[in-house]
N, C-alpha and C positions, 0 to 999 in steps of 0.2 A: 358423118364419124359416129365410129360408136360408141359409146362411156364404159369405161375399163369399170366403173361402179356399180353396179348393178341398182337406182336408187330403187327400184320396185320392192325391192326386196327389202332393204333399208328405208325405206317408207312403213310396208306391212310389219315390218318389225316396231318401228317405231314408235305404229298403234296400238301394237299389240301390248308394247309395255306401258303407252298413254295407259291404255284399257287399264294393264297393274295396278298403276297406282292409284288412276280413281275411284276404282273398285277399293283398295287397301283404305281410302277413306272415307267411302259411303259405308264399310263395315265398323269403322270405327263413330263414323257417327251413331250406324245404328246400335252399337256396344255402349255408348257414351248416353244416348237417350233409349233405354230398356225398359223405365220406369216410367216414364214422362208421358202420361195420361193426352194421349189423343195422335201423342206420334205416327206419323208414317215411313214405316223402311222406306232406307234407299234405296237401289240394285243402280246397275249398269248396263247399257246397253251397247253389248262388241258382240256377241257371238250372233244376231241377227244380219245385224250392217254386214258381218264376211260373208252370210248365206246372200245378201244384197248382190256386193264385191265379188261372188263364186256365178251366178246367172251370170250376170253382165260379162263377165270371160266367160263365160258356156256360149255366150251367145257372139263371141266372135271379139266383142271390145275389148281392149289390151289397157290397160291399169296406166296411167305416166302418175309421174309424182305430181301433179297438181289433180288431178284425178277423186288421188284417193283420200284426200279433205273433205269431200264429201258421205268417207265413209269414215268420220271421227270417230270415238267411243262417250255417251252420253250418258247424264246424269235422269235415271228416271223412278219417278214410285211403284215401290210395288206394295202389295195387300194393304187391305182398305186401311182409311184410320183407325186405333185403336185398338187394330191387334194387337195382339204377342211379340213381342219379340227374342226370338230363344234364343237365349246364348250359346248353347251346348253348338248350333247350329252354326251364330257366327264365329266361333273360335274356328269351329272346323271348316269355314269358307276363307276365314284368314289365312289356317296354314294352307290348300288350296290354295291358295290366292299367292303367296310367299316361294310356293315350290312355283306357280307358272312365271313368276317373277323372277328367279333364281336359271330356268330352263332360258327364257327367252335372251338373258343376257347372256347364259352360255351360245349358244347361236349364234347372236349378234359378234362374240368374243369371237366366234372361230369364221364367219363372214371375214374381218376386216385383217386375222392372219392372212388368211389365203392370197386376201387383195394383196399384204404384206407381202409373201414370198412373190404372188407373181412380180410386182413391184422391183422386187429382189434380185429375180430371175432363182431362186432356191438360196439364192448367196443367206447367211446370218447375218 
């Protein structure tokens, strides 16, 4: 039986939303510790993990919801300890991340609206 809900779409959107939430935390941490001596910036690895997933899909491996867990975003250290944290770049990254998050939420909302329309057979 084929599920009406494409779990891989929701799973990928969930991972992307997790990444934006984690990135928000990392940027806030970077801004808060901008003047802390020896602080090493935080970043979130997600795009590289999606590259790995894209490679797996191109090799014919279909991702399941369970296998998507292997591609979760993760915090990582960026730059060298003690490198200056450029506040203007962090604030710009915060704005960009917010736009990404809003776009992902709109896509997820559209996805669920389409499912709702299918369930209700187009009736409101």
